[in-house]
matplotlib code that plots the C-alpha trace (Angstrom):
import matplotlib.pyplot as plt

x = [0.0, 1.2, -0.2, -2.5, -0.3, -1.8, 0.7, -1.5, -4.1, -3.9, -3.6, -6.5, -8.6, -7.0, -9.1, -12.2, -12.7, -15.8, -17.6, -20.7, -19.2, -20.9, -19.0, -17.7, -14.2, -13.2, -9.7, -11.3, -13.5, -9.7, -8.3, -10.8, -11.0, -7.2, -7.5, -5.8, -3.0, -4.2, -5.7, -3.3, -3.7, -2.4, -2.6, -3.1, -2.9, -5.7, -7.4, -7.1, -7.2, -8.2, -7.6, -10.0, -9.9, -13.2, -14.2, -17.0, -15.1, -14.2, -17.2, -18.8, -16.6, -17.0, -21.0, -20.6, -18.4, -20.3, -23.8, -24.9, -27.0, -26.1, -26.6, -24.5, -25.4, -22.6, -22.6, -19.4, -20.6, -22.8, -20.0, -17.8, -20.1, -22.4, -26.1, -27.4, -26.8, -29.5, -29.7, -31.5, -31.8]
y = [-0.3, 3.2, 7.1, 8.4, 10.7, 12.8, 10.6, 7.5, 8.8, 6.8, 3.4, 3.8, 4.7, 1.8, 0.1, 2.0, 2.8, 0.5, 1.8, 4.3, 7.9, 8.5, 5.3, 5.8, 4.6, 6.5, 8.9, 11.5, 10.3, 8.5, 11.8, 14.0, 11.5, 11.7, 14.9, 13.6, 11.6, 8.5, 7.3, 3.9, 2.0, -1.1, -3.2, -6.5, -8.3, -6.3, -5.3, -1.8, -1.9, 1.1, 1.7, 4.2, 6.1, 5.7, 9.3, 8.1, 9.0, 12.5, 13.1, 12.4, 14.7, 17.9, 17.2, 17.0, 20.1, 22.0, 21.1, 19.3, 16.4, 13.3, 10.1, 7.6, 4.1, 2.1, 1.6, 2.7, 6.4, 6.5, 5.0, 7.6, 10.1, 10.7, 11.0, 7.7, 4.7, 3.7, 0.5, -3.0, -4.7]
z = [-0.3, -0.8, -0.3, -3.3, -5.4, -8.7, -11.0, -9.6, -11.3, -15.2, -13.2, -11.0, -14.6, -15.9, -13.4, -13.3, -16.5, -16.7, -13.8, -13.8, -13.5, -10.8, -9.1, -5.8, -6.5, -9.5, -9.4, -8.0, -5.2, -3.9, -4.3, -2.7, 0.3, 0.7, 2.7, 6.0, 4.0, 5.1, 2.5, 0.4, -2.9, -4.8, -7.7, -6.8, -10.3, -12.3, -9.2, -7.7, -3.3, -1.8, 1.9, 3.5, 7.1, 8.8, 9.8, 12.2, 15.5, 13.8, 12.9, 15.9, 18.1, 15.6, 16.0, 19.7, 19.9, 17.4, 19.1, 15.7, 15.9, 13.5, 12.8, 10.7, 9.4, 11.3, 15.0, 15.9, 15.3, 18.6, 20.5, 19.5, 20.6, 17.6, 18.5, 16.7, 14.2, 12.0, 9.7, 9.0, 12.3]

ax = plt.figure().add_subplot(projection="3d")
ax.plot(x, y, z, "-o")
ax.set_aspect("equal")
plt.show()
């Protein structure tokens, strides 16, 4: 795994070019999620492996700090201090 770099665009697009333009795993989305410097990627054969940061704890902290009610689909969110989670039971 290596940090995402702007020069990775051709390699990423060679793996994702068949996906719909609205897919979450295009280069632009990967690059936008790289803001904290912890998003990593690797090629495994012809596959692209992307490791994202889980922001549930950060969102919970900010929503608590600024008194903004927030919910998330993962149980880790209220465990981290968020208001509530939702999803299938």
